[in-house]
All heavy atoms as a GROMACS GRO file, in nm:
protein
  469
    1SER      N    1  14.295  13.450  11.860
    1SER     CA    2  14.184  13.481  11.769
    1SER      C    3  14.124  13.611  11.796
    1SER      O    4  14.150  13.674  11.900
    1SER     CB    5  14.072  13.368  11.781
    1SER     OG    6  14.007  13.378  11.900
    2HIS      N    7  14.050  13.661  11.706
    2HIS     CA    8  13.982  13.791  11.718
    2HIS      C    9  13.852  13.778  11.793
    2HIS      O   10  13.774  13.688  11.770
    2HIS     CB   11  13.961  13.852  11.584
    2HIS     CG   12  14.091  13.886  11.506
    2HIS    ND1   13  14.153  14.004  11.530
    2HIS    CD2   14  14.168  13.812  11.426
    2HIS    CE1   15  14.259  14.001  11.458
    2HIS    NE2   16  14.272  13.887  11.396
    3CYS      N   17  13.831  13.875  11.883
    3CYS     CA   18  13.713  13.878  11.965
    3CYS      C   19  13.625  13.986  11.922
    3CYS      O   20  13.610  14.091  11.982
    3CYS     CB   21  13.756  13.891  12.116
    3CYS     SG   22  13.869  13.781  12.178
    4TRP      N   23  13.558  13.968  11.809
    4TRP     CA   24  13.475  14.066  11.752
    4TRP      C   25  13.361  14.117  11.835
    4TRP      O   26  13.328  14.231  11.836
    4TRP     CB   27  13.423  14.021  11.610
    4TRP     CG   28  13.528  13.988  11.519
    4TRP    CD1   29  13.574  13.865  11.480
    4TRP    CD2   30  13.617  14.080  11.449
    4TRP    NE1   31  13.680  13.873  11.391
    4TRP    CE2   32  13.704  14.001  11.368
    4TRP    CE3   33  13.624  14.214  11.431
    4TRP    CZ2   34  13.802  14.060  11.288
    4TRP    CZ3   35  13.714  14.277  11.360
    4TRP    CH2   36  13.803  14.201  11.287
    5GLY      N   37  13.303  14.023  11.912
    5GLY     CA   38  13.184  14.062  11.991
    5GLY      C   39  13.223  14.115  12.131
    5GLY      O   40  13.133  14.155  12.200
    6LEU      N   41  13.349  14.116  12.173
    6LEU     CA   42  13.383  14.159  12.302
    6LEU      C   43  13.379  14.310  12.311
    6LEU      O   44  13.449  14.377  12.238
    6LEU     CB   45  13.517  14.110  12.339
    6LEU     CG   46  13.569  14.146  12.481
    6LEU    CD1   47  13.484  14.071  12.586
    6LEU    CD2   48  13.717  14.100  12.497
    7THR      N   49  13.296  14.370  12.395
    7THR     CA   50  13.283  14.512  12.411
    7THR      C   51  13.331  14.561  12.547
    7THR      O   52  13.377  14.678  12.557
    7THR     CB   53  13.140  14.560  12.387
    7THR    OG1   54  13.055  14.504  12.486
    7THR    CG2   55  13.096  14.527  12.247
    8THR      N   56  13.322  14.478  12.642
    8THR     CA   57  13.364  14.526  12.782
    8THR      C   58  13.450  14.413  12.839
    8THR      O   59  13.426  14.294  12.831
    8THR     CB   60  13.237  14.534  12.868
    8THR    OG1   61  13.151  14.629  12.805
    8THR    CG2   62  13.271  14.582  13.007
    9VAL      N   63  13.558  14.461  12.909
    9VAL     CA   64  13.645  14.367  12.980
    9VAL      C   65  13.686  14.432  13.116
    9VAL      O   66  13.715  14.549  13.126
    9VAL     CB   67  13.768  14.330  12.897
    9VAL    CG1   68  13.857  14.453  12.867
    9VAL    CG2   69  13.847  14.220  12.955
   10ASN      N   70  13.673  14.343  13.219
   10ASN     CA   71  13.713  14.389  13.356
   10ASN      C   72  13.849  14.312  13.392
   10ASN      O   73  13.846  14.192  13.410
   10ASN     CB   74  13.605  14.350  13.454
   10ASN     CG   75  13.634  14.390  13.592
   10ASN    OD1   76  13.743  14.440  13.626
   10ASN    ND2   77  13.547  14.371  13.687
   11LEU      N   78  13.958  14.391  13.400
   11LEU     CA   79  14.083  14.338  13.433
   11LEU      C   80  14.137  14.395  13.560
   11LEU      O   81  14.254  14.390  13.592
   11LEU     CB   82  14.183  14.369  13.321
   11LEU     CG   83  14.145  14.302  13.185
   11LEU    CD1   84  14.240  14.364  13.073
   11LEU    CD2   85  14.158  14.158  13.193
   12SER      N   86  14.043  14.444  13.644
   12SER     CA   87  14.089  14.509  13.771
   12SER      C   88  14.164  14.406  13.859
   12SER      O   89  14.133  14.283  13.853
   12SER     CB   90  13.964  14.564  13.853
   12SER     OG   91  13.875  14.462  13.881
   13ASP      N   92  14.262  14.451  13.926
   13ASP     CA   93  14.341  14.382  14.017
   13ASP      C   94  14.428  14.275  13.959
   13ASP      O   95  14.482  14.182  14.021
   13ASP     CB   96  14.256  14.313  14.130
   13ASP     CG   97  14.186  14.418  14.220
   13ASP    OD1   98  14.254  14.510  14.262
   13ASP    OD2   99  14.064  14.410  14.236
   14CYS      N  100  14.449  14.285  13.822
   14CYS     CA  101  14.536  14.193  13.753
   14CYS      C  102  14.681  14.256  13.758
   14CYS      O  103  14.726  14.321  13.666
   14CYS     CB  104  14.498  14.178  13.607
   14CYS     SG  105  14.346  14.085  13.588
   15CYS      N  106  14.747  14.228  13.869
   15CYS     CA  107  14.882  14.290  13.901
   15CYS      C  108  14.988  14.246  13.802
   15CYS      O  109  15.084  14.320  13.786
   15CYS     CB  110  14.921  14.257  14.041
   15CYS     SG  111  14.803  14.316  14.165
   16ASN      N  112  14.979  14.136  13.740
   16ASN     CA  113  15.079  14.087  13.642
   16ASN      C  114  15.053  14.123  13.502
   16ASN      O  115  15.119  14.085  13.412
   16ASN     CB  116  15.098  13.938  13.658
   16ASN     CG  117  15.155  13.901  13.792
   16ASN    OD1  118  15.244  13.976  13.849
   16ASN    ND2  119  15.111  13.795  13.848
   17LEU      N  120  14.943  14.202  13.477
   17LEU     CA  121  14.904  14.242  13.339
   17LEU      C  122  15.020  14.335  13.280
   17LEU      O  123  15.064  14.421  13.345
   17LEU     CB  124  14.775  14.317  13.341
   17LEU     CG  125  14.703  14.345  13.208
   17LEU    CD1  126  14.668  14.210  13.148
   17LEU    CD2  127  14.585  14.437  13.233
   18THR      N  128  15.054  14.308  13.157
   18THR     CA  129  15.168  14.387  13.099
   18THR      C  130  15.113  14.480  12.995
   18THR      O  131  15.000  14.463  12.943
   18THR     CB  132  15.267  14.287  13.033
   18THR    OG1  133  15.203  14.226  12.924
   18THR    CG2  134  15.328  14.189  13.129
   19ASP      N  135  15.191  14.576  12.959
   19ASP     CA  136  15.157  14.670  12.852
   19ASP      C  137  15.131  14.595  12.723
   19ASP      O  138  15.042  14.623  12.653
   19ASP     CB  139  15.276  14.776  12.832
   19ASP     CG  140  15.296  14.870  12.941
   19ASP    OD1  141  15.214  14.868  13.037
   19ASP    OD2  142  15.380  14.956  12.932
   20GLY      N  143  15.216  14.499  12.689
   20GLY     CA  144  15.197  14.416  12.572
   20GLY      C  145  15.064  14.347  12.567
   20GLY      O  146  15.001  14.331  12.461
   21ALA      N  147  15.020  14.298  12.676
   21ALA     CA  148  14.893  14.226  12.688
   21ALA      C  149  14.778  14.320  12.656
   21ALA      O  150  14.686  14.291  12.587
   21ALA     CB  151  14.877  14.162  12.825
   22VAL      N  152  14.782  14.444  12.708
   22VAL     CA  153  14.678  14.540  12.686
   22VAL      C  154  14.679  14.587  12.538
   22VAL      O  155  14.574  14.590  12.484
   22VAL     CB  156  14.701  14.666  12.780
   22VAL    CG1  157  14.607  14.781  12.741
   22VAL    CG2  158  14.681  14.621  12.922
   23GLU      N  159  14.797  14.598  12.481
   23GLU     CA  160  14.799  14.638  12.343
   23GLU      C  161  14.747  14.524  12.254
   23GLU      O  162  14.680  14.547  12.153
   23GLU     CB  163  14.945  14.671  12.304
   23GLU     CG  164  14.991  14.806  12.366
   23GLU     CD  165  15.140  14.832  12.353
   23GLU    OE1  166  15.208  14.767  12.263
   23GLU    OE2  167  15.189  14.917  12.427
   24ALA      N  168  14.778  14.399  12.287
   24ALA     CA  169  14.727  14.278  12.211
   24ALA      C  170  14.571  14.280  12.225
   24ALA      O  171  14.504  14.253  12.127
   24ALA     CB  172  14.790  14.156  12.264
   25LEU      N  173  14.522  14.302  12.338
   25LEU     CA  174  14.378  14.310  12.367
   25LEU      C  175  14.312  14.414  12.270
   25LEU      O  176  14.214  14.379  12.197
   25LEU     CB  177  14.346  14.343  12.503
   25LEU     CG  178  14.199  14.355  12.548
   25LEU    CD1  179  14.131  14.211  12.544
   25LEU    CD2  180  14.185  14.418  12.683
   26ALA      N  181  14.370  14.529  12.269
   26ALA     CA  182  14.314  14.633  12.178
   26ALA      C  183  14.326  14.600  12.034
   26ALA      O  184  14.227  14.623  11.960
   26ALA     CB  185  14.387  14.769  12.201
   27SER      N  186  14.429  14.540  11.990
   27SER     CA  187  14.448  14.515  11.845
   27SER      C  188  14.365  14.390  11.801
   27SER      O  189  14.330  14.384  11.683
   27SER     CB  190  14.596  14.488  11.816
   27SER     OG  191  14.646  14.375  11.878
   28HIS      N  192  14.326  14.304  11.888
   28HIS     CA  193  14.250  14.185  11.849
   28HIS      C  194  14.103  14.194  11.888
   28HIS      O  195  14.026  14.100  11.858
   28HIS     CB  196  14.310  14.061  11.917
   28HIS     CG  197  14.450  14.028  11.867
   28HIS    ND1  198  14.467  13.989  11.732
   28HIS    CD2  199  14.568  14.037  11.922
   28HIS    CE1  200  14.596  13.966  11.713
   28HIS    NE2  201  14.654  14.000  11.821
   29CYS      N  202  14.062  14.303  11.956
   29CYS     CA  203  13.920  14.316  11.999
   29CYS      C  204  13.862  14.450  11.946
   29CYS      O  205  13.853  14.545  12.020
   29CYS     CB  206  13.909  14.307  12.148
   29CYS     SG  207  13.972  14.152  12.218
   30PRO      N  208  13.826  14.452  11.812
   30PRO     CA  209  13.788  14.579  11.752
   30PRO      C  210  13.656  14.639  11.809
   30PRO      O  211  13.636  14.753  11.793
   30PRO     CB  212  13.777  14.542  11.609
   30PRO     CG  213  13.747  14.395  11.602
   30PRO     CD  214  13.824  14.342  11.720
   31GLY      N  215  13.576  14.564  11.877
   31GLY     CA  216  13.454  14.613  11.933
   31GLY      C  217  13.464  14.663  12.071
   31GLY      O  218  13.367  14.711  12.140
   32LEU      N  219  13.583  14.661  12.127
   32LEU     CA  220  13.605  14.700  12.265
   32LEU      C  221  13.571  14.845  12.293
   32LEU      O  222  13.624  14.930  12.218
   32LEU     CB  223  13.757  14.674  12.306
   32LEU     CG  224  13.790  14.658  12.448
   32LEU    CD1  225  13.712  14.545  12.513
   32LEU    CD2  226  13.938  14.633  12.460
   33THR      N  227  13.490  14.875  12.393
   33THR     CA  228  13.452  15.014  12.424
   33THR      C  229  13.474  15.043  12.574
   33THR      O  230  13.491  15.158  12.606
   33THR     CB  231  13.309  15.038  12.392
   33THR    OG1  232  13.223  14.947  12.464
   33THR    CG2  233  13.281  15.028  12.247
   34THR      N  234  13.478  14.943  12.661
   34THR     CA  235  13.497  14.965  12.804
   34THR      C  236  13.595  14.871  12.861
   34THR      O  237  13.587  14.755  12.846
   34THR     CB  238  13.358  14.949  12.874
   34THR    OG1  239  13.264  15.034  12.816
   34THR    CG2  240  13.364  14.988  13.028
   35VAL      N  241  13.693  14.935  12.931
   35VAL     CA  242  13.801  14.854  12.993
   35VAL      C  243  13.822  14.899  13.135
   35VAL      O  244  13.836  15.017  13.160
   35VAL     CB  245  13.931  14.876  12.910
   35VAL    CG1  246  14.045  14.782  12.978
   35VAL    CG2  247  13.912  14.829  12.769
   36ASN      N  248  13.818  14.806  13.230
   36ASN     CA  249  13.846  14.841  13.368
   36ASN      C  250  13.992  14.789  13.399
   36ASN      O  251  14.019  14.675  13.399
   36ASN     CB  252  13.747  14.768  13.459
   36ASN     CG  253  13.763  14.803  13.609
   36ASN    OD1  254  13.871  14.853  13.643
   36ASN    ND2  255  13.667  14.772  13.681
   37LEU      N  256  14.083  14.890  13.419
   37LEU     CA  257  14.221  14.854  13.450
   37LEU      C  258  14.253  14.902  13.595
   37LEU      O  259  14.375  14.928  13.620
   37LEU     CB  260  14.309  14.924  13.347
   37LEU     CG  261  14.297  14.873  13.204
   37LEU    CD1  262  14.377  14.965  13.110
   37LEU    CD2  263  14.330  14.733  13.190
   38ARG      N  264  14.156  14.914  13.674
   38ARG     CA  265  14.175  14.961  13.815
   38ARG      C  266  14.271  14.872  13.886
   38ARG      O  267  14.264  14.753  13.879
   38ARG     CB  268  14.045  14.971  13.888
   38ARG     CG  269  14.050  15.029  14.025
   38ARG     CD  270  13.917  15.050  14.087
   38ARG     NE  271  13.842  15.154  14.011
   38ARG     CZ  272  13.712  15.147  13.978
   38ARG    NH1  273  13.643  15.047  14.025
   38ARG    NH2  274  13.663  15.246  13.913
   39ARG      N  275  14.369  14.932  13.950
   39ARG     CA  276  14.468  14.865  14.034
   39ARG      C  277  14.555  14.766  13.959
   39ARG      O  278  14.595  14.663  14.015
   39ARG     CB  279  14.402  14.803  14.161
   39ARG     CG  280  14.344  14.904  14.256
   39ARG     CD  281  14.285  14.841  14.381
   39ARG     NE  282  14.181  14.742  14.359
   39ARG     CZ  283  14.053  14.780  14.343
   39ARG    NH1  284  14.016  14.910  14.356
   39ARG    NH2  285  13.957  14.689  14.321
   40CYS      N  286  14.577  14.788  13.830
   40CYS     CA  287  14.670  14.711  13.751
   40CYS      C  288  14.807  14.781  13.760
   40CYS      O  289  14.844  14.857  13.672
   40CYS     CB  290  14.619  14.699  13.608
   40CYS     SG  291  14.465  14.602  13.590
   41SER      N  292  14.872  14.758  13.865
   41SER     CA  293  14.990  14.838  13.904
   41SER      C  294  15.110  14.815  13.811
   41SER      O  295  15.204  14.897  13.811
   41SER     CB  296  15.031  14.807  14.045
   41SER     OG  297  15.052  14.669  14.061
   42ASN      N  298  15.108  14.718  13.729
   42ASN     CA  299  15.222  14.684  13.644
   42ASN      C  300  15.221  14.764  13.509
   42ASN      O  301  15.313  14.767  13.436
   42ASN     CB  302  15.230  14.539  13.615
   42ASN     CG  303  15.365  14.491  13.564
   42ASN    OD1  304  15.462  14.537  13.609
   42ASN    ND2  305  15.364  14.396  13.478
   43LEU      N  306  15.109  14.829  13.481
   43LEU     CA  307  15.092  14.901  13.359
   43LEU      C  308  15.150  15.040  13.358
   43LEU      O  309  15.151  15.106  13.464
   43LEU     CB  310  14.942  14.916  13.324
   43LEU     CG  311  14.866  14.785  13.301
   43LEU    CD1  312  14.723  14.816  13.266
   43LEU    CD2  313  14.932  14.704  13.186
   44THR      N  314  15.194  15.083  13.245
   44THR     CA  315  15.244  15.221  13.233
   44THR      C  316  15.148  15.302  13.159
   44THR      O  317  15.048  15.254  13.102
   44THR     CB  318  15.381  15.224  13.151
   44THR    OG1  319  15.347  15.184  13.017
   44THR    CG2  320  15.482  15.135  13.207
   45ASP      N  321  15.164  15.439  13.164
   45ASP     CA  322  15.077  15.525  13.085
   45ASP      C  323  15.075  15.487  12.936
   45ASP      O  324  14.980  15.509  12.863
   45ASP     CB  325  15.120  15.672  13.107
   45ASP     CG  326  15.093  15.718  13.240
   45ASP    OD1  327  15.016  15.660  13.321
   45ASP    OD2  328  15.148  15.826  13.280
   46GLY      N  329  15.190  15.443  12.887
   46GLY     CA  330  15.205  15.409  12.749
   46GLY      C  331  15.101  15.298  12.706
   46GLY      O  332  15.051  15.307  12.592
   47ALA      N  333  15.076  15.204  12.792
   47ALA     CA  334  14.978  15.101  12.761
   47ALA      C  335  14.839  15.158  12.746
   47ALA      O  336  14.765  15.124  12.649
   47ALA     CB  337  14.976  14.988  12.869
   48VAL      N  338  14.805  15.247  12.835
   48VAL     CA  339  14.670  15.309  12.828
   48VAL      C  340  14.660  15.398  12.701
   48VAL      O  341  14.561  15.396  12.637
   48VAL     CB  342  14.645  15.391  12.959
   48VAL    CG1  343  14.512  15.463  12.947
   48VAL    CG2  344  14.643  15.297  13.078
   49GLU      N  345  14.763  15.469  12.676
   49GLU     CA  346  14.763  15.560  12.555
   49GLU      C  347  14.754  15.477  12.427
   49GLU      O  348  14.681  15.514  12.334
   49GLU     CB  349  14.887  15.643  12.553
   49GLU     CG  350  14.887  15.754  12.659
   49GLU     CD  351  15.021  15.826  12.679
   49GLU    OE1  352  15.122  15.796  12.600
   49GLU    OE2  353  15.029  15.906  12.773
   50ALA      N  354  14.826  15.365  12.421
   50ALA     CA  355  14.820  15.282  12.305
   50ALA      C  356  14.677  15.218  12.289
   50ALA      O  357  14.626  15.210  12.177
   50ALA     CB  358  14.924  15.165  12.318
   51LEU      N  359  14.620  15.182  12.398
   51LEU     CA  360  14.481  15.125  12.391
   51LEU      C  361  14.390  15.230  12.336
   51LEU      O  362  14.311  15.202  12.252
   51LEU     CB  363  14.437  15.080  12.538
   51LEU     CG  364  14.303  15.022  12.550
   51LEU    CD1  365  14.288  14.894  12.474
   51LEU    CD2  366  14.281  14.994  12.699
   52ALA      N  367  14.390  15.348  12.401
   52ALA     CA  368  14.303  15.460  12.350
   52ALA      C  369  14.329  15.489  12.203
   52ALA      O  370  14.233  15.517  12.122
   52ALA     CB  371  14.321  15.572  12.437
   53SER      N  372  14.451  15.493  12.166
   53SER     CA  373  14.490  15.524  12.028
   53SER      C  374  14.432  15.422  11.930
   53SER      O  375  14.375  15.461  11.824
   53SER     CB  376  14.638  15.537  12.012
   53SER     OG  377  14.673  15.563  11.876
   54LEU      N  378  14.449  15.298  11.961
   54LEU     CA  379  14.405  15.192  11.865
   54LEU      C  380  14.252  15.199  11.853
   54LEU      O  381  14.204  15.181  11.744
   54LEU     CB  382  14.450  15.052  11.919
   54LEU     CG  383  14.594  15.023  11.891
   54LEU    CD1  384  14.629  14.893  11.966
   54LEU    CD2  385  14.624  14.998  11.744
   55ILE      N  386  14.187  15.215  11.966
   55ILE     CA  387  14.036  15.229  11.958
   55ILE      C  388  13.988  15.347  11.881
   55ILE      O  389  13.900  15.337  11.795
   55ILE     CB  390  13.975  15.228  12.098
   55ILE    CG1  391  14.016  15.100  12.180
   55ILE    CG2  392  13.827  15.246  12.094
   55ILE    CD1  393  13.974  14.971  12.119
   56SER      N  394  14.054  15.460  11.902
   56SER     CA  395  14.007  15.584  11.830
   56SER      C  396  14.044  15.574  11.686
   56SER      O  397  13.972  15.632  11.605
   56SER     CB  398  14.074  15.710  11.895
   56SER     OG  399  14.210  15.712  11.870
   57GLN      N  400  14.144  15.506  11.643
   57GLN     CA  401  14.175  15.485  11.504
   57GLN      C  402  14.062  15.413  11.426
   57GLN      O  403  14.041  15.432  11.306
   57GLN     CB  404  14.307  15.405  11.481
   57GLN     CG  405  14.431  15.490  11.516
   57GLN     CD  406  14.560  15.395  11.514
   57GLN    OE1  407  14.552  15.286  11.469
   57GLN    NE2  408  14.664  15.459  11.559
   58ARG      N  409  13.991  15.335  11.498
   58ARG     CA  410  13.878  15.262  11.442
   58ARG      C  411  13.747  15.342  11.445
   58ARG      O  412  13.645  15.295  11.415
   58ARG     CB  413  13.856  15.133  11.516
   58ARG     CG  414  13.968  15.032  11.505
   58ARG     CD  415  13.926  14.907  11.574
   58ARG     NE  416  14.051  14.830  11.601
   58ARG     CZ  417  14.089  14.786  11.718
   58ARG    NH1  418  14.012  14.811  11.816
   58ARG    NH2  419  14.202  14.718  11.731
   59GLY      N  420  13.752  15.466  11.502
   59GLY     CA  421  13.645  15.548  11.512
   59GLY      C  422  13.560  15.526  11.634
   59GLY      O  423  13.451  15.570  11.653
   60GLY      N  424  13.616  15.449  11.724
   60GLY     CA  425  13.547  15.415  11.853
   60GLY      C  426  13.584  15.513  11.964
   60GLY      O  427  13.676  15.594  11.952
   61VAL      N  428  13.516  15.504  12.066
   61VAL     CA  429  13.536  15.577  12.190
   61VAL      C  430  13.558  15.478  12.302
   61VAL      O  431  13.479  15.382  12.318
   61VAL     CB  432  13.418  15.668  12.228
   61VAL    CG1  433  13.440  15.744  12.355
   61VAL    CG2  434  13.394  15.768  12.113
   62LEU      N  435  13.664  15.490  12.377
   62LEU     CA  436  13.698  15.400  12.486
   62LEU      C  437  13.663  15.460  12.624
   62LEU      O  438  13.699  15.579  12.651
   62LEU     CB  439  13.843  15.366  12.474
   62LEU     CG  440  13.895  15.261  12.581
   62LEU    CD1  441  13.826  15.128  12.555
   62LEU    CD2  442  14.047  15.254  12.571
   63ASN      N  443  13.588  15.387  12.700
   63ASN     CA  444  13.552  15.429  12.836
   63ASN      C  445  13.640  15.357  12.935
   63ASN      O  446  13.641  15.232  12.936
   63ASN     CB  447  13.404  15.396  12.871
   63ASN     CG  448  13.311  15.457  12.770
   63ASN    OD1  449  13.312  15.573  12.750
   63ASN    ND2  450  13.229  15.380  12.705
   64PHE      N  451  13.716  15.432  13.009
   64PHE     CA  452  13.792  15.372  13.114
   64PHE      C  453  13.723  15.372  13.246
   64PHE      O  454  13.661  15.469  13.277
   64PHE     CB  455  13.928  15.442  13.137
   64PHE     CG  456  14.026  15.425  13.032
   64PHE    CD1  457  14.036  15.520  12.923
   64PHE    CD2  458  14.106  15.306  13.018
   64PHE    CE1  459  14.127  15.503  12.820
   64PHE    CE2  460  14.186  15.290  12.914
   64PHE     CZ  461  14.203  15.388  12.813
   65ILE      N  462  13.727  15.265  13.320
   65ILE     CA  463  13.664  15.257  13.448
   65ILE      C  464  13.769  15.258  13.555
   65ILE      O  465  13.870  15.195  13.541
   65ILE     CB  466  13.576  15.125  13.464
   65ILE    CG1  467  13.465  15.134  13.357
   65ILE    CG2  468  13.521  15.110  13.601
   65ILE    CD1  469  13.388  15.002  13.352
   0.00000   0.00000   0.00000
């Protein structure tokens, strides 16, 4: 489902988090502005770029922690 009200998510230390999961989060949470991906060692730069791109397409600004 869509998480319209979700603006901040802390996923730090989620070692099994995948690029696909991050992209799904971005596409289903249009209000997202702050994401903590610290020590998510399984992610690639591509996931972070996709997340930033999806948010900016909506006119938003993404803050990475």
